[in-house]
C-alpha positions in Angstrom: 0.1 0.1 0.0 1.2 3.3 -1.1 2.1 5.8 1.9 0.0 8.9 0.8 2.6 11.0 2.6 5.2 10.1 0.1 2.7 11.2 -2.7 1.5 14.4 -1.4 4.1 15.4 0.7 3.1 17.6 3.8 -0.3 19.2 4.3 -0.8 22.9 3.9 -2.8 25.8 4.8 -5.1 25.7 1.7 -5.8 21.8 2.2 -6.5 22.1 5.8 -8.7 25.2 5.4 -10.8 23.1 2.9 -11.1 20.4 5.2 -11.9 22.3 8.5 -14.6 24.2 6.6 -16.8 21.3 6.0 -20.0 20.3 8.1 -20.6 17.0 9.4 -23.5 15.4 7.8 -24.9 12.1 8.7 -25.7 9.7 5.7 -26.6 6.1 5.2 -25.1 5.9 1.4 -22.1 7.5 -0.3 -24.4 9.3 -2.7 -26.4 11.1 -0.2 -24.2 13.9 -0.7 -23.7 14.4 -4.5 -20.7 15.9 -6.3 -20.0 19.4 -5.0 -22.0 19.0 -1.9 -18.7 16.8 -0.9 -16.6 19.8 -0.9 -18.9 21.2 2.0 -20.0 18.4 3.9 -17.9 15.7 5.7 -19.5 12.4 5.6 -18.7 8.6 6.3 -21.3 6.4 4.4 -23.5 4.7 7.3 -22.5 6.9 9.9 -25.6 8.7 11.0 -24.8 9.6 14.7 -23.2 13.0 15.5 -20.8 11.3 18.0 -19.2 8.6 15.5 -19.1 11.1 12.8 -17.2 13.6 15.1 -14.8 10.9 15.8 -14.1 10.0 12.3 -13.5 13.8 11.4 -11.0 13.9 14.1 -9.3 11.2 12.8 -9.1 12.3 9.3 -8.3 15.9 10.5 -5.2 14.2 12.4 -4.3 12.0 9.1 -4.5 15.4 6.8 -2.7 17.8 9.5 -0.2 15.5 10.9 0.6 13.3 8.0 -0.4 9.9 9.6 0.0 6.8 7.6 -2.7 4.5 6.4 -2.0 1.9 9.0 -1.9 4.6 12.0 -5.4 5.7 10.7 -6.5 2.2 10.7 -5.6 2.1 14.2 -8.1 5.1 14.7 -10.6 3.3 12.6 -10.6 0.2 14.9 -10.9 2.2 17.8 -13.9 4.2 16.8 -15.7 1.0 15.4 -15.1 -0.6 18.9 -16.1 2.3 20.8 -19.5 2.8 18.9 -20.1 -0.8 18.1 -20.2 0.4 14.6 -21.6 -2.1 11.9 -20.4 -1.1 8.3 -20.3 -2.3 4.7 -17.3 -4.0 3.2 -14.1 -5.4 4.6 -12.1 -3.2 7.3 -9.0 -2.7 5.2 -11.1 -1.6 2.0 -13.4 0.7 4.1 -10.6 2.3 6.0 -8.7 2.9 3.0 -11.6 4.7 1.2 -12.2 7.0 4.0 -8.4 7.8 4.4 -7.6 8.3 0.8 -10.7 9.7 -0.5 -10.2 12.5 2.1 -6.7 13.0 1.6 -6.7 13.3 -2.0 -9.8 15.5 -2.3 -8.5 18.1 0.3 -5.1 17.9 -1.3 -6.8 18.7 -4.9 -8.9 21.4 -3.4 -6.1 23.0 -1.7 -3.8 22.8 -4.8 -6.7 24.4 -6.7 -6.6 27.4 -4.5 -3.1 27.7 -4.9 -2.7 27.2 -8.8 -5.6 29.8 -9.1 -4.1 32.2 -7.0 -3.6 35.5 -9.3 0.0 36.0 -8.2 0.7 32.2 -9.1 -1.1 32.6 -12.4 1.3 35.4 -13.5 4.0 32.9 -13.6 2.0 29.7 -14.3 -1.1 30.6 -16.1 -1.9 27.3 -17.5 -2.7 23.9 -15.9 -1.4 20.5 -16.6 -3.1 17.2 -16.1 -0.8 14.6 -14.8 -1.5 10.8 -14.8 -0.9 9.1 -11.2 1.4 6.4 -10.8 -0.9 3.4 -11.1 -0.3 -0.3 -11.3 -3.5 -0.6 -13.6 -3.6 2.5 -15.4 -7.0 3.8 -16.5 -6.8 4.3 -20.2 -8.7 7.7 -20.6 -6.9 9.2 -17.5 -3.7 7.9 -19.3 -4.6 9.6 -22.5 -4.9 12.8 -20.6 -1.7 13.0 -19.2 0.2 16.1 -20.3 -3.2 17.9 -21.5 -2.3 21.5 -20.8 -5.1 24.4 -20.9 -5.9 27.7 -19.3 -7.1 27.5 -15.8 -10.5 28.6 -16.9 -10.9 26.2 -19.7 -14.5 24.6 -19.2 -12.7 21.2 -19.3 -11.3 21.6 -15.8 -15.0 21.9 -14.4 -15.4 18.0 -15.1 -11.8 16.7 -15.3 -10.0 18.4 -12.4 -8.5 15.7 -10.3 -9.3 13.4 -8.6 -11.6 11.7 -11.3 -12.9 8.7 -9.5 -12.2 6.3 -6.5 -8.5 5.5 -6.2 -7.7 7.9 -9.0 -4.0 9.2 -8.2 -3.8 11.7 -11.0 -3.0 15.4 -10.0 -2.6 18.7 -11.8 0.2 21.0 -12.0 0.8 24.6 -13.2 2.4 25.2 -16.4 4.1 28.1 -18.1 3.4 29.7 -21.4 6.3 28.1 -23.0 5.2 24.5 -21.5 1.5 25.3 -23.0 3.1 25.9 -26.3 5.2 22.6 -26.0 2.1 20.7 -25.2 0.1 22.4 -28.0 2.7 21.2 -30.6 2.6 17.7 -29.0 -1.1 17.5 -29.7 -1.8 18.0 -25.8 -2.8 21.8 -26.2 -6.6 21.4 -26.6 -9.3 19.8 -24.4 -10.0 16.0 -25.3 -13.4 15.2 -26.4 -15.7 14.2 -23.3 -18.6 12.1 -24.5 -21.0 11.2 -21.9 -20.9 7.4 -20.5 -24.5 6.7 -20.5 -23.8 4.1 -17.7 -22.4 6.8 -15.2 -23.8 10.2 -16.7 -20.2 11.6 -16.5 -17.8 12.2 -19.1 -16.1 8.9 -20.3 -13.3 7.8 -17.9 -14.7 9.5 -15.0 -16.3 7.6 -12.0 -20.1 8.3 -11.3 -20.5 11.4 -9.0 -16.9 12.5 -9.7 -17.5 14.9 -12.6 -16.8 18.0 -10.7 -14.2 20.3 -9.7 -13.6 20.0 -6.1 -11.3 23.0 -5.8 -14.0 25.4 -7.2 -16.7 23.8 -5.2 -14.6 24.2 -2.1 -14.3 28.1 -2.9 -18.0 28.7 -3.3 -19.2 30.8 -0.3 -21.7 29.5 2.2 -23.4 25.8 2.5 -26.5 26.5 0.7 -25.4 23.7 -1.7 -26.4 21.4 1.2 -29.9 22.8 1.6 -31.6 19.9 0.2 -29.9 17.6 2.3 -30.9 19.6 5.4 -34.3 19.7 4.3 -34.5 15.6 4.1 -33.3 15.1 7.6 -36.1 14.0 10.0 -37.2 17.2 12.0 -36.5 15.8 15.5 -32.9 14.4 14.5 -32.1 17.8 12.5 -32.9 20.1 15.4 -30.9 17.8 17.9 -28.0 17.7 15.4 -27.9 21.4 14.4 -28.1 22.3 18.1 -24.9 20.2 18.6 -23.2 21.6 15.6 -23.4 25.3 16.5 -21.2 24.3 19.5 -18.0 23.1 17.2 -15.2 24.8 15.4 -16.7 25.4 12.1 -19.6 27.7 13.4 -17.1 29.5 15.4 -15.3 30.2 12.1 -18.4 31.4 10.8 -19.0 33.9 13.6 -15.2 35.1 13.3 -15.8 35.7 9.6 -13.5 33.1 8.4 -16.3 31.2 6.8 -18.3 33.2 4.7 -21.7 33.1 2.8 -24.8 31.6 4.5 -24.8 29.1 7.7 -27.5 26.9 8.7 -28.3 28.0 12.5 -31.7 26.0 13.5 -34.2 23.9 12.6 -38.0 25.2 12.9 -40.6 22.6 14.4 -43.3 21.6 12.1 -46.0 23.7 13.8 -43.9 27.0 13.2 -43.2 26.0 9.7 -47.1 25.8 9.2 -47.9 29.3 11.0 -45.2 30.6 9.0 -46.5 29.2 5.7 -42.6 27.9 5.0 -41.9 25.2 3.0 -38.4 24.9 4.6 -37.3 23.6 8.1 -33.7 25.0 7.9 -32.9 28.5 9.3 -30.1 30.3 7.9 -28.0 33.2 8.9 -26.1 35.4 6.1 -22.9 36.8 6.5 -24.5 40.3 6.1 -26.8 39.7 9.1 -23.8 38.6 11.1 -21.7 41.5 10.3 -24.5 43.9 11.0 -24.9 42.3 14.5 -21.2 42.7 15.3 -21.5 46.2 14.4 -24.9 47.0 16.2 -24.6 45.0 19.1 -21.2 44.3 20.0 -22.4 42.6 23.5 -23.6 39.9 21.4 -20.9 37.1 20.8 -20.4 33.6 19.9 -21.9 32.1 23.0 -24.9 34.0 22.1 -25.0 33.0 18.4 -24.9 29.1 19.8 -28.1 29.9 21.9 -30.1 30.4 18.5 -31.2 26.8 18.2 -32.4 26.6 21.6 -34.1 30.2 21.5 -35.8 28.9 18.3 -36.6 25.5 19.6 -38.1 26.3 23.0 -38.6 30.1 23.1 -42.0 31.8 23.1 -43.0 32.4 19.5 -45.0 35.4 18.4 -46.1 36.0 14.9 -45.1 39.6 13.6 -46.7 39.2 10.0 -47.3 36.6 7.7 -43.8 36.1 7.0 -42.4 37.2 10.2 -42.0 35.3 13.6 -40.4 36.6 16.8 -38.9 34.1 19.4 -38.3 35.3 23.1 -36.2 33.2 25.5 -34.6 33.4 28.9 -31.1 32.0 29.2 -29.6 34.1 31.9 -30.7 37.2 29.9 -33.8 37.8 27.9 -33.1 37.4 24.1 -35.2 38.4 21.1 -34.7 36.7 17.7 -36.7 37.6 14.4 -37.1 35.4 11.7 -38.3 35.7 8.4 -39.3 33.4 5.5 -38.7 34.3 1.9 -41.4 35.2 -0.5 -41.1 31.9 -2.4 -41.6 29.9 1.1 -38.3 28.2 0.3 -36.0 29.5 3.0 -35.9 31.1 6.5 -33.4 33.5 7.6 -32.5 35.0 11.0 -32.9 38.7 10.8 -32.1 39.9 14.4 -30.6 38.5 17.6 -30.1 40.6 20.7 -30.6 41.1 24.3 -33.6 42.8 25.4 -35.5 43.4 29.0 -38.8 41.9 30.2 -40.4 45.6 30.0 -39.3 46.1 26.5 -40.4 42.6 25.5 -43.8 43.3 26.9 -44.2 46.5 25.3 -42.7 45.4 21.9 -43.8 42.0 21.6 -45.9 40.3 24.2 -48.8 43.0 24.1 -48.5 43.7 20.3 -48.5 40.3 18.5 -50.1 37.0 18.8 -48.6 34.5 20.8 -48.5 31.0 18.6 -46.5 28.9 21.0 
């Protein structure tokens, strides 16, 4: 078995940032997350409980950040399986290798994309070159792509940026203008034809579900790409899962501004969805709302934001309008949360979170709006 440390050298900042920006997503099958959803969600097929998924994430993070070997990862794998009594499909060696290598290769590729497409880097290396990985059984299509050199913005990279399948060891490097010209003279300067394989729905030579650019997907802001997954989780499970998740490091990075875009912060109960007329259970917070609160309510910090699921789940609820709800909850101090659904009824967003007093709450909310819960 090849030691991936020898293949990928040492971990780097962009690789770690990609992996640590993922949300833990409980799943039953490998395709419960699809294509670019994998760039924003960490999953282990069959790991449906938060605690086992968290342990696997810690083990993979250690493998990436410390460069641990497959055998070292297998020791962690065995300990996690024993601790949780986890029953999984496939043999122990195969399953542990899939978890280990897939996460290391995709995080490496995403980190390299961030480096390769950095404007300063592209001043020197404005082209990208496909390199076939060392394999005992080369895939004919991957081998044929070896040496293909194209501009970084060529559409071919949207589906053919590596890795291109389970166990794929191919990789991409930067190339100079002179190297691109040499590739062109060698017949490697244009995108190969990419007919769709009807068996996989992907360009020929790419495994099912792998026809996307993990680097581009990783750079997308926010987690809206995971919305359909959140919406399919059972309501009770989703409420508990998200209330636990906001206690973790990824949410802390969102509040600090390190993770941009929109972030899921709570799940509505079915009765609140009905009153609000919303077709979605997930509640999101935008970067704009977060920045506004930092400026307008400097007394509200990380620990306050982490109370949002509890306030939404257990607070008093008042209907402000057909599209808005107000939640009040005492947790050491009285909080007021404002929530609005979008006009298309497809999304819910936190509008406000701040501390208030019982007197203000009575005057501005309790005496003014209908309590629904």
